[in-house]
N, C-alpha and C positions, 0 to 999 in steps of 0.2 A: 563504565562500561564493563560487564563481567567478561572476563577470559578466563582460561584455564591453560594450565601446562601439564594436565593430567589425562584431561580426555577431550572429546569434542562436544561441545555443547549443542543445543537445538533450541531452534526457535521457529517462526514462521512469518507471514507478512502482514499479519493482523486481523482481517475479517473472517469471522466464522458463523456458519449458518444460524440464523435468527430463529427463534421459536414462534410458533404463528403468532401467541398471543403479542410478542414484540414486533413482529410485521404487522400486525392490525393495528397496535397502535402509533407506528413509525407514518404509516399512510393515512390514517386520520389527521395526525399531526401536519404532514405535509399539507393535507387538503384544508388545514384549519377547521376540521369537524370534530375534535376533540369533545366529547359529552364531559359535564361537571363531574360525572362518577369517573370518567376515564381519567381525568385529568387529576384527580384527587388518588388514584391508584398508580398513576404512571411512575412516580417516584420510585414506589416499592417493587414494582413490578420490574424497574430496570436493574435497582440495586439487586435483586435475588437473582436475574438472570445472568448479571456480571459476576456472582460469587459463582453461579453454578458452571458457567463457561470456564472462569479460571480452572475451577477443581477439575473439570473434563480434561484440560489440556494437561495439567501436572499428571494427573490419572495416566495419561499417554505417553508421559516421559518429557514433555517439553520443560526444559530449564527456564527458559525467557519467553512467558506468556504476556499476552494483552487481555483487553476487556472485550475482545472479539468484535469492536466496533457495533456494541448491542445498539447504542442511542442514535447511530448515525442511519440514515435510508441509503445513502452511499458516501465515499470516501471524498468527495469534494463538494457535492451539492448541500451537505449539510451548513454550510457556511451561512446559506441565507436566513437560518435562524439566529445566528450569532452576529452578524454585521448589518449595518444599515447599506443602503444602496442597491439592493438586488431586489427584484421582482420577478415572478413567475412570468411567461408569457411564451407564445409560440413563435418560433423562428425555424427556419429548416434545419433539420439535424443531418450534418454530415456524416455519412457512414463511412466505414474503412474502406479504401480503396480495392483492397484484394477481394472484398465481399462484393463489390459492385461490378468486379470483373466474373462473377460466377452468380449470375442474378437469379437463377432457378434456385441454387442453394440458399443463396441470402432471404429470398422470399418464403422459402421453408421453412427456416428458422423463425421469421417473424411470426409466420401462420402457427407454428408449433409453439409459441410463446418463447422462444429462445432468445428474445429480446427483452430488457428491462424496461418497466413503466414507470416514470416518475416525473414530478415539475422539473423543470429546467430554469435554474436563475439566470436571469439577465440584469449586468449591471445599468441601472437608468439614472443613478445619482451618486452622489459622494460618497464613499466608503468610509465607514468609522465602525469601532465596537457598539454594537447595541446592546448584547446581553452576555454576561460572563456567568451566568449562573449555570447553563448547560455543561460548561466545561468545567466548573467547579464540582459539580454535580458527578461526571466523569471520574475526576481525578480521586475522589473520594470514594465513589464506588470501587473504582480498581485498588486503591490502596487497601481499603478495607477487605477486598477479595484475597489480594496477596497477603495480607497477615493472616486471615483465617486458614489459607492453604500452606502457610508455612514456606512461602516463597522469597526469596531475598530482592530478587530484581523483577521488575516488568515494564513493560513499553506501551505507549499510546501513540497513535498515529495522527498525524494532523496533516492537512492538504497545504502542498507547496504553493508559494504565490504562482508558479509558472502554470502549475494545474487547474487552479482557477482561470486564470488568464486565457489560457490555451481552450478550454471547454466551456468557459462560461460567456456567452458573448457580451462585448462591451458597446454599450450606444451612449456612453456618456465622457469618459476621457477621449481627448485628442489622439492618443496615440497608443501604441502597443507597451511600450516603454512606461508612460505615466501611469496607465493602469496597473503595470507589474509593481511601479512603486509605491502605488496607493496601497495594495496587495500586501506588500511588504511591512508596510507601517503598522497595520493592524494585526496581521499573522504573528509578528513576533512578540506580541502580547501572550500570545495562546501558546506558543513556542517556550516564551521565557516562565510562564505558569505552571507547564507540564515537568520541566527540567528542576525548577526551583521546588518542587513538591515531591522531588527525589526518583522521579521517574526516567526512564528512557523515553527519548523523543524519536519516533520515527517521522520522517518527511516524507509523503507519496509523491514521487515524480514521473508518472507516465508521459506527462509533457516532454521528456527529453528523448522519449524513444515513439511512443505511440503517436504522439503527436504530428510526427512527419508523415503518415498516411491517412490523417484524418484533417485535422485543420490546416496543414501544410502541405496536402496531397497534390496540389497543382503546382508547386513552385519546383525550385531545383535544392539540390541538397545545402548548398551555399546559403542558401536563403535560409533555409530551417537552421542550420548550424548558427548563425548570425543570431537569429531569435532565440535559440538554445543558450548561447552566450548571455544574452540578457536577462534570461530566467535564472540561471546558475548566480549571476552578480546580485538579481534581486533577493534570492535564497541566502546568499551570504551576508547581503547586509541585516536580512531579517534574524540570522543567527549571529550577531555581532557580539551579544552577551552572555551567549552561550557556549560552552565549553564543546570544542570538537567531539571529545571522546564520550559526550552524553548524547549525540546524535546520530542516527543511522539514516540513509536514504533508500527508497525502493525504485529501482528503475524496471519499466515494463512495456513491452510493445503489445499490451491488450490481451486480458484474461477471458478470451473466448475461443472456440474451437473452429479454425477457419483456415483458408490458404497460408494467410502469413506472408505472401509472395511479395509484398511492399514494404515488409519491415527494413528499417535502414539498419546496416550491418552494424554491429557493436563496435567494429574498427573504427567507424567515421565518428561517433558519438562519444567514445571512450575519452579521449583527451578532454572534451568539454566536462563529462561527468566528474574527471578527476581533480578537476578546478574547485568544485564542490567543498565545503568545509567539513561536512559530516566524515568521521573517521572510519565508519563502517558503511559499505555498498552492499546493498541486496539486490539481486538479480536473477533474471530467468537463465537457467542453466541445464534444465532437463528435457524441455519440449523438443519436439523434432525441427523446429526452425532455428533453434539457438544452441543444442546442446554440443555442437561442435566448436563453439566459441571459447571454450577453455584454452584453445591454442591462441587466441586473441590476449587474453589476459597473460598467459606465459610469454608472449614476446612484448606485453607493456612494460613501461617504466613505472611500476606501481611504488607509491611513496610508502616508507617504510612505517610509518604510523597508520595505514590504511588497514583496515580488517575486512574480509572477503566472506560474504553471506552467500554463497550460489543456492538456488533451487535445486534441491534433490528429490523433490516430488514435482509432478507436472500436476497443474491445478486445473486441467480442463479435461483430464481423463479420470474415469470411475476404475481403471487398474491399478490397483494395488502393488507399489513397486517391492521388488525384493530387497530383503536387508541388504543381500550381497550386492546389487545395483548401488543401492544407496551408500555403501561402503566404498565401492567404486569411485563414485562421483565425487566422494569427499577426499578419497586419497588423491585423485588428480589435482584439486585444487590446493592440497596440502603441499604437494610437492611444488608448487608456484611460489607459494611464501610462507610455508610452514605451518604446522598444525595448531601453533599458538595462536594463527593469525586469522583460522577458519571457524565460522558456526556454522552448522548445516541450518538451512532454511526450506522455503518452500518459492515456487516460482512466482506465485500470488497468492491471493486470497482464496477462502472458500465460499465467502459470502460478499462477493464486491458490491452487490445491491441487494438490499433487503429482500429475503422472499425470492431471490433468484441466485442462481449458481449451477455450474455443470456439474458439481460432485454431489451425490447424495448424502445428505447430514449423517448418516450411520457409517458410512464410508470414508468420510472426513477423518473420523478418528481411527479408522483400520490405516490410515495411509498415516496420520501422525505416529501410530505404534510402530509401523514399519520403519519410518526414518530414525526413532530412538533405537531400534534395535540394528539398525544400519550403522548408526553413530557409535553405538557399542560395538561393532566388529571392526570398523576403523581405527576407534581407540585402541584397542587391544593391539593393533598392526603398527600405529603410528608413534604410540607411546612406551611401546614395550621396551 
């Protein structure tokens, strides 16, 4: 994993706004309605858009870019196109507990189109690898785009076993633990393929935080934390053949503007998170509900091989952060673990679901440019 002893590097969580032609293809694919013409054009459109989004990231000053998750309708539901055992279906959707406590606001969000619409996979049979071609195409597209842009290192997102198990209902396996193990067995194939291709793997783990106020909203913290421990065990098993320094993980309480009054505190989940194998941890550190938790990191016993990637941009607001504020946020974490172990990141993605995101696409790039400028300011002070 790229590190620097001369300046603060920059990255982000992964998803970028998809152009409308990509959104249309992804939803047609999800509905099983791709025409023969669209299918023939699909690969070329994806390759072109990955090349363009990587170049835009580089132009904005991002040191470690991704493919923007162009080929994925969302960070976890994409798995139904790659794995057996999943079907789409209708099951009651648990809304975040904080939104249910403000029903008028919740309903206004839904009426205004503030909630994503997509098919939800349900596990109804044995899980196995169905098709590796989409993964292989994603890898080839990103590597080609990185080479064209002259970038040494890029990362690719993949769902953690836990995020699939927590947010995709299980109607086949006898227990949550059995479901997790089945997912770990197949996701390790994806993880190893990404790393063996020379890319950095990012496993997305909102199950370790956001899961508390959605699936586990009606139990106590201890019950949730026991489940989170199982999810970390499954992740570590899936990563057994992957070097820790080739993996980073993303911790998230939900990339939506809302009260977030039921977010579990970082202090409670951090001991579990620190048990995970990835050497880098990317986490929310800018939004009004979690910006104060740098104090938790300062008090924690952080292993010396861990790299922190704090979010220095809020991904739920179209405010463009001032570079001085970005620099201030970076410097606070540099004082905790040293500047060589800090990479500037974002709270979450800019396009968590295809065609849906709080940040206007053009403002996304302005925010990334502000992050670059802030990292430059911080570097001048930290490495002087």
